[in-house]
N, C-alpha and C positions, 0 to 999 in steps of 0.2 A: 639272497641269503645263501651261504656256502656251508657244505656239511662235510663230515669226515668220510675219506674213501675207504674206510677199513671194511671188510667183507661183513656181510650180515652174519648173526650168531648161527643161524640155521643154514646158510648157502653152503655149497661144495664148491671147491675150488676147480675149475675146469681149464684145460688147455687146448687151444685149437691147433689142429695139426700143421696148419700153413704157417708162412713167415708172418708174425704179427703185424697187423695193421696196413699190409699192402694195399687192400681194397679200400682203405680208410684215409688214405693220404690226403685227399680232397675234402674230407671233413673233419675239421677239429673238433666238433662236439655233436653227438646225437641227442636230440630233444625228442623225448617221448610224450605223446598224450597219456592221460591214465585212464578215464572210463573207456571201455570198449577196446583198449590196447595193452594195458597191463592187468587190468582187473575187469571182472564182469560184475557190474554194480546193479544189475536188473532188480533183484530181489529188494534191495534197500530203496532204489529210486522210486520203484512202484508202490512201496508201502508209504513211503514219505509224500510222494505226490498225492496219493489219495487221503494220507492225514491232513495234508493242507488244504486239499480241495473240500474235504467235508467239513473241516473247521470253519469254512466260510459260506457252508449250506450250497455248495456245489455238489453235484453228483459224483460218486466215484468213477472212475475210469477202467476199462480193462487194459491188461498188460499190453496187448498188442496195439492200443492206442498210445500208450505212454512210452514204449521202448523206441519209437522213431526219433523221440526227442532227447535220447541220451547222446550226449556230445555238445549240442549248442548250449549257449547260456541259459540260465534259469528262467530269465524273463521271458525268452522266447517260447519255452515248453509251457509256463503259465499262462500267456496269453492264447496258445493253441488249445490247451486242455480246459481252460475256463470260459474261453470265448469272450473275455472282458478285455477293454482297452484302458480301463481306468488304471492310472499310475499308482493311486493309493492301494487299490485292490490288489494288484500285481505285487507291490514291495510288501504287503502283508501277507500274501500268499507265500512268498519266498521266504519272509521271516519264519511262518510257522512250519514250512518245509525244513529249514534249517534247525529248528527246534528239536524235530525228531531224528533227524540225520546226525546231528552232534551227540545225540544219547545212544542210539540205536544203529541208524542206517549205515554208518560208516563201516561198521563190523559185518554188515549183510554183503559183503562181496566175496567173490571167488577168483584167486589169481589164476589166471589162463595157463594151460598146461604148456610147459616149455619155456615159460618166461623167466624162472630162476635160472635155468641152464643157459638161455640167452644172455641174460645180465652178467651172471657170473663169468661166462667165457670172455664177454667183451671187457669187462672189468679186469680179469686176469691178463688180457692182452694190451692193457694200459690204455683203454678207450675212455675219454671224458664224456660223462652223460649227465643229462639233467632231465626235469619234468615240467611242461607246461600245459596247465589244464584249466578249463573253464570253471572248476570247481572252486569254491571258496577255499582261499589258501590254508587255513587252519584246519579244515577238514581234509583237504589233500594230505597234508603232513599226517593226520591221525591214521588215514587209509595206508600209506606207505610205512608208517611205523608198525601198525597192527599186523600187516601182512609180511614183515621182514624184508621190504623192499627200500627203505629210507637211506641205507648205508651205500647203496649202489650208486647214488647220485650225488653230484656236486652242489647242485641247485635244484629247488622245487618251487616253481612259480605258480600261484594260484590267482583266481580272478576275484571280482566283485561286482556289485550290480552296475550294468551299464558300460562294463570293460569288456571289449571284444578280445578275442585272441591274437588278431594281428596287432591290436595296441600293446598286448602283453609283450610279444616278441620284440616288438619296436623299443620298448622299455629296457628289455634284455640286451639289445644292440647298443642302445644309447649308454646303459650302464657299464658295457664292456664285458658283461657275463658271458656273452656269445659274440662271435664275428659272423661275418657274411658267408663264412665256409661252414656253417652249422647245418645240419640236415634235421627236418622236423618229420617225425614217424606218428602215424595216426590212422584212426579207422574210419573217418569222416572227412569229406570233401572240404570242410571248413578248415580242417588242420592243414590240409595240402594249400589252399588259397590264401590262408593267413600267412604261411610261409612265404609264397610267392609275392605277396603284397610288401614284404619287407626284404625282397630280393635274394630269399632263400629257396633251397630245394625242398621237396617233400617225397616222402615214400608212404604208400597206402598199405594197410594190412586188412584182410578179410575175415578175421576171426572175430571182429566186434561186430558194429550196428550199420555199418555202411555197406552198400551193395557194390559189386564190381562195376555197375554202370555208373553209380554215384561218383566212385573214386576214379574211373577213367576220365569223366568229365572234367576233373580238375587238373588232368595232365601230369600225373606224379612221375618221378624218374623209374618208379617199380612198383609193383602191387605184389605183396607175399600173400600166399595162401596159408603158410603154416609158419611157426617160429623158427623152426630150422631152416626153411627156405630163405627166411630173412636174414638169419645168421650168415649162411653161405653166401647170399649176394654180398653182405657187408663186408665179410672177410675175403671175398674172392680177389683176385689180381684183376687189375683194370684192363 
């Protein structure tokens, strides 16, 4: 699905001081993960996870137990947090999670510092961008719209039950939405390895939920500690 490239209502227009797109010639599209990369979803995810768990008579979990599951598909989180391998149980947990997320959880996010500057600068310099997230697609759209991020992106691809991020990227390639010159940017190793499985490169970011050791194990082309460092790397001459 393709969206308008008009700047968001609340965004500010930025112009980078170097020649536009010099460092981006090898990448025709930047693909961003959502949770842990563009927004911090911890509050909403913790509340929705515990809503789902307690609705099925499982004990609520502490935030420190839940946040390591931010990023991977929901079925992975539900199996780990509930301890259940029953497919019907896991599917119902996901349904209950999404019940609260669709009403409240999507708004319990925080945009990371510097993200609007990063995306606004890239957009001002003509960089094509999209989103690929393991989040259910209609909720990914709600998050992007609610936090004035939607209009930076030409496409926003979400997942569904049993769909891996590598499969999502494969479908984007098959549909011609992206080419093999796209770059995946995310905070977890799964973002990088999913890209590599499709012949794409990946960059890691450290302001989300993956550690440096986790990201280094996936062999990304670069790991950024701050949004400005990521922007500098993307815009720098080769």
